[in-house]
C-alpha positions as CSV (number, residue, x, y, z in Angstrom):
1,X,-4.6,-10.4,-0.6
2,X,-8.2,-9.5,-0.6
3,X,-9.9,-8.0,-3.7
4,X,-12.0,-5.0,-3.5
5,X,-15.1,-4.8,-6.0
6,X,-14.9,-1.0,-5.9
7,X,-11.8,-1.3,-8.0
8,X,-13.4,-3.4,-10.7
9,X,-12.6,-2.3,-14.1
10,X,-9.5,-0.4,-13.4
11,X,-6.0,-1.2,-13.9
12,X,-3.6,-0.8,-10.8
13,X,0.2,-0.8,-11.2
14,X,2.4,-1.4,-8.3
15,X,5.8,-0.3,-7.8
16,X,8.3,-0.5,-5.4
17,X,10.5,2.9,-4.5
18,X,13.7,3.1,-3.6
19,X,13.2,3.2,0.4
20,X,11.3,-0.2,-0.3
21,X,7.8,1.4,0.0
22,X,5.1,0.0,-2.3
23,X,3.1,2.6,-4.9
24,X,-0.4,1.7,-6.2
25,X,-1.3,3.7,-9.1
26,X,-4.5,3.7,-11.1
27,X,-3.6,3.6,-14.9
28,X,-6.9,5.4,-16.0
29,X,-6.7,7.9,-13.1
30,X,-3.4,9.7,-13.2
31,X,-3.6,11.7,-10.2
32,X,-5.0,8.9,-8.0
33,X,-2.1,6.8,-6.3
34,X,-1.6,5.5,-2.8
35,X,1.5,4.0,-0.7
36,X,2.3,1.6,2.1
37,X,5.0,-0.4,3.3
38,X,3.7,-3.5,1.7
39,X,1.4,-4.1,-1.5
40,X,-1.3,-5.0,0.7
41,X,-1.1,-1.4,2.4
42,X,-1.0,0.2,-0.9
43,X,-4.1,-1.2,-2.0
44,X,-6.2,-0.4,1.0
């Protein structure tokens, strides 16, 4: 998995939902999240 310096300093939590998709959520920015079918896709 590649890292992105734009996320430096933020904590990202990764979850797997009941459908098997991945959810990435910024701990410090509660209204910012993304999803994808793999962790890499959720972090893009």
